[in-house]
Backbone bond lengths (Angstrom), bond angles and torsions (degrees), N, CA, C in turn:
res aa  C-N    CA-C-N  psi(-1)  N-CA   C-N-CA  omega(-1)  CA-C   N-CA-C  phi
1 M - - - 1.507 - - 1.503 107.63 -
2 P 1.358 114.52 146.10 1.447 121.66 -175.33 1.637 108.12 -74.56
3 K 1.267 113.51 151.22 1.423 120.47 -179.93 1.586 107.65 -112.21
4 Y 1.324 108.52 138.67 1.526 119.98 178.11 1.497 115.90 -122.96
5 Q 1.231 118.14 144.90 1.511 119.85 -178.12 1.459 105.19 -125.22
6 A 1.350 108.98 134.75 1.581 118.65 -176.97 1.433 101.61 -128.63
7 T 1.453 112.45 143.11 1.384 126.01 175.68 1.556 105.02 -117.77
8 I 1.302 116.70 126.86 1.463 122.25 -175.20 1.431 114.01 -122.85
9 H 1.355 117.01 127.35 1.420 120.16 178.32 1.472 109.75 -100.49
10 F 1.322 119.03 136.83 1.409 122.03 -178.54 1.503 113.97 -134.91
11 E 1.296 117.56 155.86 1.499 118.38 177.63 1.576 109.92 -105.38
12 M 1.256 119.73 134.31 1.471 119.12 -179.22 1.643 108.21 -80.73
13 S 1.298 111.97 138.68 1.510 117.20 -178.91 1.470 108.49 -167.32
14 E 1.185 125.74 163.61 1.354 128.41 -177.12 1.554 109.51 -62.17
15 A 1.297 112.79 -45.97 1.458 120.73 172.60 1.678 115.37 -52.47
16 F 1.310 110.49 -46.08 1.495 116.92 171.46 1.555 110.85 -60.15
17 M 1.199 122.82 -43.74 1.386 125.70 -174.29 1.562 110.18 -64.92
18 T 1.308 115.97 -31.97 1.541 116.55 178.03 1.530 105.45 -70.42
19 L 1.263 126.31 -25.02 1.282 124.26 175.60 1.595 122.42 -73.50
20 V 1.396 112.36 -18.06 1.416 119.09 -172.17 1.579 111.21 -65.94
21 P 1.334 125.19 -34.80 1.379 117.83 -175.68 1.622 111.76 -73.56
22 P 1.319 119.70 -41.18 1.407 117.90 170.49 1.604 115.85 -61.61
23 H 1.255 112.04 -36.04 1.459 121.72 177.96 1.543 109.30 -55.92
24 R 1.408 113.15 -52.76 1.392 118.10 -177.27 1.487 109.30 -63.50
25 T 1.254 121.93 -35.74 1.491 122.14 179.44 1.544 109.72 -62.15
26 Y 1.431 113.84 -45.20 1.423 117.20 174.88 1.416 121.93 -61.41
27 I 1.279 115.63 -36.17 1.420 126.43 -179.26 1.539 105.55 -69.73
28 N 1.167 119.56 -50.23 1.581 127.33 -179.19 1.563 104.84 -57.86
29 Y 1.338 118.56 -45.48 1.398 119.97 174.98 1.420 115.72 -56.06
30 L 1.311 117.33 -45.23 1.410 125.83 176.79 1.496 117.89 -63.64
31 I 1.412 117.61 -35.18 1.361 132.10 173.45 1.575 104.98 -63.14
32 N 1.366 119.91 -56.47 1.373 125.54 -172.41 1.510 105.29 -59.08
33 K 1.367 123.43 -37.09 1.310 124.92 -176.00 1.553 118.31 -83.74
34 G 1.323 111.06 0.42 1.419 125.66 179.03 1.485 117.40 69.68
35 I 1.368 113.50 25.25 1.408 122.49 178.56 1.476 108.76 -83.81
36 V 1.372 119.24 -41.85 1.426 123.62 178.98 1.444 104.64 -101.25
37 D 1.358 112.41 130.89 1.468 119.51 172.59 1.584 112.59 -93.83
38 H 1.362 113.85 -45.78 1.500 120.23 -173.04 1.458 101.62 -135.47
39 Y 1.460 110.54 144.97 1.425 119.69 176.27 1.530 105.21 -145.89
40 A 1.219 120.10 129.83 1.517 121.20 178.43 1.525 107.61 -146.42
41 V 1.355 110.73 141.18 1.589 113.80 -178.13 1.608 104.55 -130.10
42 S 1.331 116.33 135.23 1.388 121.23 166.63 1.508 114.31 -117.60
43 L 1.410 107.37 113.71 1.628 111.02 -179.14 1.484 105.34 -74.04
44 E 1.343 127.08 -19.08 1.456 122.46 174.10 1.473 118.14 -63.13
45 T 1.339 111.06 -37.97 1.471 112.80 -179.11 1.532 112.51 -111.29
46 N 1.378 117.71 7.69 1.490 123.59 -177.15 1.501 115.52 51.22
47 R 1.352 110.66 45.16 1.657 117.45 -178.54 1.385 105.16 -130.59
48 A 1.378 112.28 152.32 1.489 121.70 173.80 1.448 104.19 -135.04
49 W 1.318 115.88 141.04 1.592 125.24 -178.96 1.589 103.52 -117.39
50 I 1.305 113.93 133.48 1.476 120.28 172.82 1.348 108.55 -137.42
51 T 1.444 114.61 141.49 1.466 124.95 166.73 1.496 112.34 -109.72
52 L 1.388 115.60 123.66 1.398 115.94 -172.46 1.586 108.64 -122.78
53 N 1.294 114.87 149.10 1.581 120.81 169.96 1.513 103.89 -94.85
54 A 1.270 114.28 127.27 1.536 121.96 176.45 1.525 110.63 -156.67
55 D 1.313 113.13 158.55 1.513 118.06 -179.91 1.552 107.51 -75.76
56 D 1.364 123.41 -29.64 1.506 119.52 -177.93 1.492 108.96 -163.43
57 K 1.343 116.97 176.91 1.455 117.42 -174.98 1.563 111.68 -67.91
58 G 1.348 113.98 -32.13 1.447 118.47 173.94 1.493 117.25 -50.99
59 E 1.359 112.52 -44.93 1.480 116.91 -179.90 1.560 112.85 -71.30
60 V 1.395 118.12 -31.81 1.376 122.71 174.62 1.482 108.67 -67.66
61 E 1.312 120.34 -44.63 1.479 118.01 176.06 1.564 118.05 -57.23
62 K 1.388 111.51 -33.17 1.573 118.72 -180.00 1.489 100.33 -72.64
63 L 1.302 127.25 -44.15 1.427 125.29 -172.74 1.521 110.06 -70.67
64 L 1.279 121.56 -29.16 1.504 124.24 -178.77 1.448 109.62 -83.76
65 K 1.404 122.98 -28.83 1.392 120.34 178.88 1.574 110.69 -74.92
66 K 1.265 121.93 -14.84 1.408 121.27 179.00 1.530 106.61 -75.40
């Protein structure tokens, strides 16, 4: 299965922080299913890097939109 890497830029705010717990649950789910290989977050640069296993870019976009 092909691997894809995404770099995500985010802005820290109170609204963003309320999304962190459900986001962690979703990422853990994807890790347990073998969809996510690597996941890293830098609060200093407000970026996240994620390596995913997916059939195509469309599947990656669906996963990231969730």
